[in-house]
C-alpha positions in Angstrom: 96.6 110.3 89.4 98.3 107.0 90.3 97.1 103.7 89.0 98.6 100.8 91.0 98.1 97.5 89.3 99.4 94.0 88.5 99.7 94.0 84.7 98.8 90.2 84.4 95.6 90.7 86.4 92.5 90.7 84.2 90.6 93.1 86.5 93.6 95.5 86.3 93.6 95.2 82.5 89.9 96.0 82.3 90.4 99.0 84.6 93.4 100.3 82.5 91.3 99.9 79.3 88.4 101.8 80.9 90.7 104.6 82.1 92.3 104.9 78.7 88.9 104.9 77.0 87.8 107.8 79.3 91.0 109.7 78.4 92.1 109.8 82.0 95.8 110.7 82.5 97.6 108.6 85.1 101.0 107.2 86.2 101.0 103.4 86.2 102.9 101.4 88.9 103.3 97.7 88.9 102.5 96.5 92.4 104.7 93.4 92.2 107.8 95.3 91.1 107.2 98.4 93.2 105.3 97.4 96.3 103.7 100.3 98.3 105.4 101.1 101.6 103.6 100.9 104.9 103.5 104.7 104.9 101.9 104.9 101.5 99.4 102.2 102.3 98.5 104.0 105.5 98.0 107.3 103.7 95.9 105.7 101.0 93.8 103.8 103.6 93.1 106.9 105.6 92.2 108.9 102.5 89.9 106.1 101.3 87.7 106.0 104.3 87.5 102.2 103.8 88.1 99.5 106.4 91.7 98.3 106.3 90.6 94.8 105.3 89.5 96.3 101.9 93.2 96.7 101.1 93.9 93.0 101.3 93.6 90.7 98.2 91.4 88.2 100.0 91.1 86.0 97.0 94.8 85.8 96.4 97.0 82.7 96.9 99.3 84.5 99.5 96.3 85.6 101.6 95.0 82.0 101.8 98.5 80.4 102.2 99.2 82.7 105.2 95.8 82.0 106.8 95.1 85.7 107.0 91.3 85.2 107.3 91.8 84.0 110.8 94.9 86.1 111.7 93.9 89.6 110.6 91.3 90.2 113.4 93.9 89.7 116.0 96.5 92.0 114.3 96.9 95.7 115.0 96.5 98.2 112.1 100.2 98.8 112.2 100.9 95.1 111.9 98.4 94.8 109.0 100.0 97.7 107.2 103.5 96.3 107.7 102.4 92.9 106.4 100.8 94.5 103.3 104.1 96.3 102.6 106.0 93.0 102.5 104.3 91.7 99.3 102.4 93.5 96.6 100.4 90.3 95.9 98.7 90.7 99.3 97.3 94.1 98.3 93.9 94.5 96.6 94.2 95.8 93.1 93.9 97.9 91.2 94.2 101.0 93.3 93.4 104.4 91.9 94.8 107.3 93.9 93.5 110.8 93.2 94.0 114.1 94.9 91.0 113.6 97.2 90.1 109.9 96.9 91.5 106.3 96.9 89.5 103.3 95.5 90.5 99.6 95.6 89.3 97.1 93.1 87.6 98.0 89.9 83.9 98.8 90.0 83.2 100.9 87.0 80.2 102.9 88.6 82.4 103.7 91.6 85.3 104.9 89.4 82.9 107.0 87.2 81.6 108.7 90.4 85.1 109.5 91.7 86.3 110.8 88.4 83.3 113.2 87.8 
């Protein structure tokens, strides 16, 4: 399993503590130091079944500074994925990637369900 996070993010810290408390084995990846590629993001997005917007960190400073709330609806999926691949701080985190699922953000009940 792959746990993609930003170590300074409190939500990511809570998710990591929860995973560790459950005894879940995972590889950790710092999204700021090792940003996912557009190809990885596309694969995760398609596996997740979520709308692509769920992969954007809509509360982040970069999202707001770039005015993405207004720009995203006019962008193609390819353009959105390419943009996400430019800066890990644009990507919603944490991301948990399993063999048959991908979840963004940390909602404990959802993670428990996926890890059953």
